[in-house]
C-alpha positions as CSV (number, residue, x, y, z in Angstrom):
1,M,0.0,0.0,0.0
2,A,2.4,2.7,-1.3
3,T,1.3,6.3,-1.3
4,R,2.5,9.5,-2.9
5,T,2.3,13.1,-1.6
6,I,2.0,16.1,-3.8
7,T,1.8,19.8,-2.9
8,H,-0.1,22.5,-4.7
9,Y,-0.6,26.2,-4.0
10,I,-3.6,28.5,-4.6
11,T,-2.4,32.1,-4.8
12,P,-4.3,35.3,-4.3
13,E,-3.9,36.1,-8.0
14,D,-5.8,33.0,-8.9
15,S,-8.8,33.9,-6.7
16,P,-11.5,36.3,-8.0
17,L,-11.7,37.8,-4.5
18,G,-7.9,38.0,-3.8
19,G,-7.0,37.1,-0.3
20,T,-4.2,34.9,0.9
21,S,-2.4,31.8,-0.2
22,L,-3.6,28.2,0.4
23,E,-1.3,25.3,0.4
24,I,-2.8,21.9,-0.4
25,I,-1.0,18.7,0.4
26,A,-2.6,15.6,-1.0
27,T,-1.6,12.0,-0.1
28,I,-3.1,9.4,-2.3
29,G,-2.3,5.7,-3.1
30,K,0.0,4.9,-6.0
31,D,-2.5,2.2,-7.1
32,L,-5.5,4.4,-8.0
33,S,-7.8,1.4,-8.4
34,S,-7.5,0.5,-4.8
35,K,-10.5,1.5,-2.7
36,K,-8.7,0.8,0.6
37,I,-6.2,3.7,0.6
38,P,-7.8,6.9,1.8
39,I,-7.2,10.3,0.2
40,S,-5.7,12.7,2.7
41,L,-5.9,16.4,2.1
42,T,-4.2,19.0,4.3
43,I,-5.1,22.6,3.5
44,C,-3.0,25.3,5.1
45,Y,-4.1,28.9,5.1
46,Q,-0.9,31.0,4.8
47,K,-0.8,34.6,5.8
48,D,2.4,35.2,3.8
49,K,2.4,34.8,0.0
50,P,4.8,32.0,-1.1
51,E,8.0,33.0,-2.9
52,I,8.3,32.0,-6.6
53,D,11.7,31.3,-8.3
54,E,12.7,32.1,-11.9
55,Q,11.2,28.9,-13.3
56,G,7.8,29.7,-11.7
57,K,8.2,27.1,-8.9
58,V,7.2,27.9,-5.3
59,I,10.1,28.1,-2.9
60,S,8.9,26.2,0.1
61,K,9.2,28.1,3.3
62,T,8.7,26.0,6.4
63,Q,6.2,27.6,8.7
64,S,4.6,26.1,11.7
65,S,0.8,25.9,11.6
66,T,-2.0,25.1,14.0
67,L,-4.6,22.5,13.3
68,Q,-8.1,24.1,13.2
69,Y,-10.4,21.4,11.9
70,Y,-10.2,17.7,10.9
71,H,-13.0,15.9,9.0
72,Y,-13.4,12.2,8.0
73,S,-15.8,11.0,5.3
74,I,-16.4,7.5,3.9
75,P,-18.6,6.4,1.1
76,N,-21.9,4.8,2.3
77,K,-21.9,1.2,1.1
78,L,-25.3,0.5,2.8
79,R,-27.2,3.2,1.0
80,N,-30.9,2.2,0.4
81,R,-34.2,4.0,-0.2
82,K,-34.7,5.0,3.4
83,N,-31.1,6.1,3.8
84,N,-30.2,8.0,0.7
85,E,-26.9,9.4,2.0
86,F,-23.9,8.8,-0.4
87,V,-21.3,9.7,2.2
88,I,-21.1,9.5,6.0
89,G,-18.8,12.1,7.6
90,I,-17.8,13.1,11.1
91,P,-15.6,15.9,12.4
92,L,-12.7,14.5,14.3
93,L,-11.6,18.0,15.6
94,D,-14.2,20.7,15.5
95,T,-13.9,24.5,15.2
96,N,-16.1,27.5,15.9
97,N,-15.3,28.9,12.4
98,D,-18.3,28.1,10.1
99,W,-16.3,28.9,6.9
100,V,-13.6,26.4,7.8
101,R,-16.0,23.8,8.9
102,D,-18.2,24.1,5.8
103,I,-15.5,24.0,3.2
104,S,-13.6,21.1,4.9
105,R,-16.8,19.0,5.2
106,K,-17.9,19.8,1.6
107,L,-14.4,18.9,0.3
108,A,-14.2,15.6,2.3
109,D,-17.8,14.6,1.3
110,A,-17.3,15.5,-2.4
111,T,-14.0,13.6,-2.6
112,A,-15.3,10.5,-0.8
113,K,-18.4,10.4,-3.1
114,K,-16.5,11.0,-6.4
115,Y,-13.6,8.6,-5.8
116,E,-15.4,6.1,-3.6
117,V,-12.6,6.0,-1.0
118,P,-12.4,7.4,2.5
119,C,-11.2,10.9,2.8
120,Y,-9.5,12.9,5.5
121,V,-9.4,16.7,5.3
122,S,-7.5,18.8,7.8
123,W,-7.4,22.6,7.9
124,S,-4.6,24.5,9.5
125,T,-3.4,28.1,9.7
126,T,0.0,29.7,10.1
127,K,-1.6,32.4,12.1
128,P,-4.7,31.1,14.0
129,S,-5.8,34.6,15.0
130,D,-6.3,35.5,11.4
131,V,-8.6,32.6,10.5
132,T,-11.6,34.9,10.5
133,S,-10.1,37.1,7.7
134,I,-10.2,34.4,5.0
135,S,-11.6,36.1,1.9
136,M,-11.4,33.4,-0.7
137,D,-14.7,32.2,-2.3
138,Q,-15.7,28.7,-1.0
139,M,-16.7,27.5,-4.5
140,F,-13.3,28.7,-5.9
141,V,-11.4,26.8,-3.2
142,L,-13.5,23.6,-3.7
143,R,-13.2,23.7,-7.4
144,N,-9.4,24.2,-7.2
145,C,-9.0,21.3,-4.7
146,I,-11.2,18.9,-6.8
147,N,-9.3,19.9,-10.0
148,F,-6.0,19.3,-8.2
149,I,-7.2,15.8,-7.2
150,N,-8.4,15.1,-10.7
151,T,-4.9,15.9,-12.1
152,L,-3.5,13.3,-9.7
153,Y,-6.0,10.6,-10.8
154,N,-5.5,11.3,-14.5
């Protein structure tokens, strides 16, 4: 059960609302047909914009971050007429920030439903006091995360 880990950045220039950078770290199985290896997504809200080198690659700066929210979703294999839920999810670490909770839950549920594997989504920030100032659009972040996972599966 080998895995691979890939990092992707969403920068303020990409977002229609501007804002700050998000770092997405995805861990997926090397065997994409396996339904036993979960998808693990770590999203880090970064107050500082990442530095870019001459080739357009992000220069990784190590910053400590604080875990704000952690969500786990699994595909519902027992779905029937009475129980029409495609995904069952539960927060493993909750937060009082509705924006972070909603986007993490939606991302975990959408990923588990689309790829039919369990999905962990964690949300962390480099500056926990600034978590209320996130100005990126939820749909923009969801779309970019799902597109990033699609590129890993294709």
